[in-house]
C-alpha positions in Angstrom: 25.7 -11.4 10.2 22.9 -12.8 8.5 23.4 -11.0 5.4 26.9 -11.9 5.4 25.8 -15.7 5.8 23.3 -15.2 2.7 25.9 -13.6 0.6 28.6 -16.4 1.4 26.1 -19.0 0.5 25.5 -17.3 -2.7 21.6 -16.5 -2.3 22.4 -13.2 -3.5 19.2 -12.6 -5.9 19.6 -11.3 -9.3 16.3 -11.3 -11.1 15.5 -12.7 -14.6 11.4 -12.2 -15.6 11.1 -15.9 -15.5 13.5 -18.2 -13.3 13.6 -21.6 -11.7 10.3 -22.5 -13.1 8.5 -19.4 -11.7 7.0 -16.3 -13.6 7.2 -12.9 -11.6 3.6 -11.5 -11.6 3.7 -8.6 -8.9 6.0 -6.7 -6.9 5.4 -4.5 -3.6 8.4 -2.4 -2.7 9.1 -0.6 0.9 11.8 1.7 1.3 13.1 3.6 4.1 13.5 7.6 3.2 16.8 8.6 2.7 19.5 10.4 5.0 18.0 13.0 7.0 18.8 15.3 9.7 17.8 14.8 13.1 14.2 15.2 14.1 14.9 16.1 17.8 18.1 17.8 18.6 18.8 18.0 22.3 18.6 21.3 24.1 22.5 22.0 24.4 23.2 20.9 20.9 25.6 23.1 19.1 24.3 22.1 15.5 21.7 24.7 14.4 19.0 24.7 11.9 21.1 26.6 9.8 23.6 24.2 9.6 21.3 21.6 8.2 20.0 24.0 5.6 23.5 23.9 4.0 23.1 20.2 3.5 19.5 19.8 2.7 16.0 21.2 4.1 16.8 21.5 7.7 15.7 19.6 10.9 14.1 16.4 10.4 14.2 16.9 6.6 16.0 14.9 3.9 19.6 15.9 3.1 21.1 16.0 -0.3 23.0 12.8 0.6 19.5 11.2 1.1 18.0 12.5 -2.3 21.0 10.7 -4.0 20.5 7.7 -2.2 16.9 7.4 -3.2 17.7 8.1 -6.9 20.5 5.3 -6.6 17.9 2.9 -5.1 15.6 4.0 -8.0 18.3 3.1 -10.7 18.9 -0.3 -9.0 15.4 -0.8 -9.1 15.2 0.2 -12.7 17.9 -2.3 -13.5 16.0 -5.3 -11.6 12.4 -4.8 -12.7 12.6 -2.4 -15.9 15.6 -3.6 -17.9 14.5 -7.3 -16.9 11.5 -6.8 -18.9 9.2 -7.3 -15.9 7.9 -3.6 -16.0 7.4 -1.2 -19.1 10.6 0.6 -20.2 8.3 3.8 -20.4 6.3 4.8 -17.2 2.8 3.6 -17.0 0.6 5.0 -14.5 -1.7 2.0 -14.6 1.2 -0.4 -13.9 3.2 1.3 -11.4 1.9 3.0 -8.3 3.6 4.8 -5.2 2.3 5.6 -1.8 3.8 8.0 0.8 3.5 8.8 4.5 2.6 12.8 4.7 5.8 13.8 5.6 8.4 15.7 3.5 11.3 13.4 3.7 9.2 10.3 2.5 7.2 12.2 -0.3 10.6 13.5 -1.4 12.2 10.1 -1.6 9.6 8.6 -3.4 10.0 11.5 -6.0 13.7 10.9 -6.0 13.2 7.1 -6.2 11.1 7.6 -9.2 13.7 9.7 -10.8 15.8 7.0 -10.7 13.5 4.3 -11.7 12.1 6.2 -14.7 14.4 9.0 -15.6 12.2 11.5 -17.7 14.9 12.3 -20.2 13.0 16.1 -20.4 9.7 14.8 -20.2 7.0 16.1 -18.1 5.9 13.0 -16.0 3.3 13.2 -13.0 4.5 10.8 -10.2 1.5 8.5 -9.2 1.8 9.0 -5.7 -0.9 8.3 -2.8 -0.4 10.7 0.4 -3.1 10.4 3.1 -4.0 13.5 4.4 -3.2 13.0 8.1 0.1 11.3 9.0 -1.4 10.3 12.5 -4.0 8.6 10.8 -2.4 6.2 8.4 -1.9 3.3 10.1 -0.7 1.2 7.4 2.4 2.8 6.5 3.1 4.8 10.0 3.0 2.3 12.9 3.2 5.2 15.1 -0.3 6.5 14.2 -2.8 7.6 16.8 -4.0 4.5 18.4 -5.1 4.5 22.1 -5.2 0.9 22.0 -1.3 0.4 21.5 -0.8 3.3 23.8 -2.4 1.4 26.4 -0.3 -1.7 25.6 3.0 0.0 25.8 2.0 1.3 29.0 1.2 -2.0 30.4 4.3 -3.5 29.0 6.3 -1.3 31.2 5.2 -3.4 34.1 6.8 -6.4 32.5 9.8 -7.9 34.3 11.9 -8.1 30.9 11.4 -4.5 30.5 12.1 -3.2 34.0 15.1 -5.6 33.9 16.5 -3.4 31.3 15.1 0.3 31.8 15.4 0.2 35.7 19.1 -1.4 35.8 21.6 0.7 37.7 23.7 1.0 34.5 20.7 2.5 32.4 19.4 4.9 35.6 23.2 6.1 35.4 23.4 6.5 31.7 20.0 8.8 31.5 21.4 10.6 34.4 24.8 11.3 32.4 23.0 12.1 29.3 20.3 14.5 30.9 23.2 16.6 32.3 25.0 16.8 29.1 21.9 17.6 26.8 20.0 19.9 29.2 16.9 18.1 29.4 15.6 15.0 31.2 16.3 11.9 29.5 14.2 8.3 30.1 13.4 5.5 28.2 10.6 7.2 25.8 12.9 9.9 24.5 16.3 8.6 25.0 16.3 7.5 21.2 16.8 11.3 20.3 20.2 11.2 21.7 22.2 8.6 19.7 20.1 9.5 16.4 21.2 13.2 16.7 24.6 12.3 17.2 24.5 9.4 14.3 23.2 12.3 11.8 25.8 15.0 12.9 28.9 12.7 12.9 27.9 11.4 9.5 26.9 14.8 7.8 29.9 17.1 9.7 32.7 14.4 10.2 35.1 17.5 10.1 33.7 19.5 13.1 31.6 17.0 14.9 34.1 16.4 17.6 35.0 19.9 18.2 31.0 20.9 18.8 30.6 17.8 20.8 33.8 17.5 22.8 32.2 14.9 25.5 31.2 12.3 22.4 33.4 8.9 22.7 32.8 5.8 20.6 32.6 3.7 24.3 29.6 6.1 25.1 28.1 5.4 21.6 28.5 1.8 21.8 26.7 2.0 25.2 23.6 3.9 23.8 23.4 2.0 20.7 23.3 -1.5 22.8 20.4 0.1 25.0 18.7 1.6 22.0 18.4 -1.8 20.3 16.9 -3.4 23.3 14.3 -0.3 23.5 13.4 -0.1 20.0 12.8 -4.1 20.2 10.2 -3.7 23.1 8.7 -0.8 21.1 8.0 -3.6 18.3 6.3 -6.0 20.4 9.2 -8.2 21.0 8.4 -9.5 24.5 8.6 -13.1 25.7 6.4 -12.8 28.5 2.7 -11.8 29.1 1.2 -9.4 31.5 -0.4 -10.4 34.8 -3.9 -10.9 33.6 -2.9 -13.5 30.7 -2.8 -10.9 27.8 0.2 -11.3 25.3 1.1 -8.1 25.2 4.0 -8.3 22.5 1.5 -10.3 20.0 -1.1 -7.5 20.5 1.4 -4.7 19.7 2.6 -6.5 16.8 -0.9 -6.7 15.6 -1.6 -3.0 15.6 2.1 -2.5 14.3 2.2 -5.0 11.7 -1.1 -6.4 11.1 -2.5 -3.4 8.8 0.3 -3.4 6.4 0.6 -7.3 6.2 -3.2 -7.3 5.5 -3.0 -4.4 2.9 -0.2 -6.5 1.2 -1.6 -9.8 1.3 -4.9 -8.8 0.0 -3.4 -6.7 -2.8 -1.4 -10.2 -3.8 -4.7 -12.1 -3.5 -6.4 -9.5 -5.7 -3.7 -9.9 -8.2 -4.1 -13.3 -8.3 -7.8 -13.1 -8.9 -7.0 -11.1 -12.0 -4.9 -14.0 -13.4 -7.5 -16.5 -13.0 -9.1 -16.7 -16.2 -10.7 -20.1 -15.8 -12.5 -18.7 -12.7 -15.6 -16.4 -13.7 -16.0 -15.8 -9.8 -12.4 -14.8 -9.6 -12.4 -12.6 -12.8 -15.6 -10.8 -11.5 -13.8 -9.5 -8.0 -10.8 -8.4 -10.0 -11.0 -4.7 -9.9 -9.9 -2.2 -12.7 -7.5 -0.8 -10.5 -5.3 -3.8 -9.8 -5.8 -5.3 -13.2 -2.9 -3.9 -15.0 -0.9 -3.1 -11.9 2.3 -4.8 -11.7 4.5 -2.5 -9.0 3.4 -0.8 -5.8 5.9 0.9 -3.8 5.6 2.3 0.0 8.0 5.1 0.7 8.0 4.9 4.4 10.1 4.9 7.7 12.5 2.5 9.2 9.6 1.3 12.1 7.3 0.4 8.8 10.1 -1.8 7.4 10.9 -3.5 10.7 7.3 -4.1 11.2 7.2 -6.3 8.2 10.5 -8.0 9.1 9.1 -9.0 12.6 5.9 -10.2 11.2 7.6 -12.9 9.0 10.0 -13.8 11.9 13.1 -11.7 10.6 13.6 -9.4 13.3 17.4 -10.2 13.8 17.9 -9.3 10.3 18.7 -5.6 10.9 20.3 -6.4 14.3 23.6 -4.9 13.2 22.3 -1.6 12.0 21.7 1.7 13.5 19.6 1.2 16.4 18.5 -2.2 15.0 16.1 -0.6 12.5 16.8 -0.9 8.6 19.3 1.7 7.5 18.4 4.8 5.4 17.2 3.7 2.1 17.1 0.1 3.0 14.1 -1.6 0.8 12.0 -4.7 1.2 10.5 -6.3 -1.8 7.4 -8.6 -1.6 7.8 -10.6 -5.0 4.6 -12.6 -6.2 5.4 -15.5 -8.4 3.3 -18.0 -10.4 4.8 -21.4 -10.6 4.6 -22.5 -14.2 4.4 -26.5 -13.6 0.9 -26.2 -11.6 -0.2 -22.2 -11.7 0.6 -22.4 -8.0 1.5 -18.9 -6.2 4.4 -18.2 -4.3 6.3 -15.3 -2.7 9.8 -14.2 -2.3 11.3 -11.5 0.3 14.2 -9.5 -1.0 16.2 -7.1 0.9 18.8 -4.3 0.0 21.1 -2.6 2.3 22.8 0.3 1.1 25.0 0.7 3.9 26.7 -2.6 3.8 25.9 -3.9 0.3 23.5 -2.8 -2.7 22.8 -6.3 -3.8 19.2 -7.7 -3.8 19.1 -10.3 -1.2 16.8 -13.1 -1.2 16.1 -13.5 2.4 13.0 -15.9 2.0 15.1 -19.2 3.2 15.6 -17.3 6.7 12.1 -16.6 7.3 11.3 -19.7 9.8 8.0 -20.6 8.2 9.4 -21.1 5.0 11.8 -23.6 6.2 14.9 -22.6 4.0 13.0 -22.4 0.8 14.0 -19.9 -1.9 10.4 -19.8 -3.0 7.5 -19.8 -0.1 4.0 -20.9 -0.8 1.4 -18.2 -0.5 -0.2 -20.3 1.9 2.5 -19.2 4.5 2.0 -15.6 4.1 -1.7 -16.1 4.4 -1.2 -17.9 7.6 0.9 -14.7 8.8 -1.8 -12.7 7.5 -4.7 -14.5 9.6 -2.4 -14.3 12.6 -2.0 -10.5 12.7 -5.4 -9.6 11.1 -7.3 -7.3 13.3 -11.0 -8.0 14.1 -12.4 -4.8 12.8 -11.0 -1.8 10.6 -7.8 -0.5 12.5 -9.5 2.8 13.0 -11.9 1.2 15.0 -9.8 -1.6 16.7 -7.5 1.3 17.6 -10.1 2.3 20.0 -10.9 -0.8 21.8 -9.4 -1.1 25.1 -12.0 -2.6 27.4 -10.2 -6.3 27.1 -7.1 -4.8 28.4 -8.4 -3.2 31.6 
């Protein structure tokens, strides 16, 4: 609905290298991996690993459709940033960087995206992709990294009335009971998402045999599951309105752990890029690192929850409410564009959203950010304020083990 309003209001963004008195100076992109097979098929599922290998690499892996989605996204990125003259026509590893979580589906998505962005025309090109060794320790690009503090907060949230009103509702209990009988395993709030996720993947990729293999499926049941799934996913993201009995703002604390590390890295990279541009300030030039002096584009190959963590951080948690599970769709992408206003050399930013499941346009959603007050370009101080609200007191690797104040 929000996207439709933006389109109807002609706030669909098409880029020129310099527009409306602003010069584009830096872009940080995040995209969800492409279409994949289900990660956790239920016990009685009639689809097998071999079924998924016919159209991809197996359970939890990218499908051929997912590869095509990422190539198409990369091609659109090329049209937007390369053909506009912002990025070089030939790939330069000092200008363009990629980062991926340590999962095959995100690594392959990054490679496919890069292929669309910079077709190699037979040339051998090394993709400049950073992949942390351990998925569980990557708390910037993986919001479900190993974090005892977040786990304790999620446990505390189960005592909140708004959580119990949803999960302990008789209709929810009845649904879990029905799904447990159908699936052959015990379904509860923590693993419930696996059922709609699996059905969604199977119906989309095997439309001709899906109903035969899943005779109990119905659209009515799906709508019920998806409605509940969206509510639980919002809770997982820290979108609570109430606090715990001891006064701790559980929602905010969860958001700090899920959104804080990513927001901090994005903002600090923008500030570093601005330091490199401040030619008149010797102190700024001295702290301009070599690694970012020439960099103009940094891409995160990531997951639905990671994109959503950035959306919730800036107050756009309802932007994807009509998408699957309330999460951004496969190959959806966000672009944080850093601009310099030419009249006074003041930095501004925009956030652009692209959703391939409904419309492949690059849409400027900045006017919807509450703290941007309807502006198409938002002052960098607004992003800094968000950064300060979510910044952790210690490095996330340390802060995740701080639990004494919660007990």
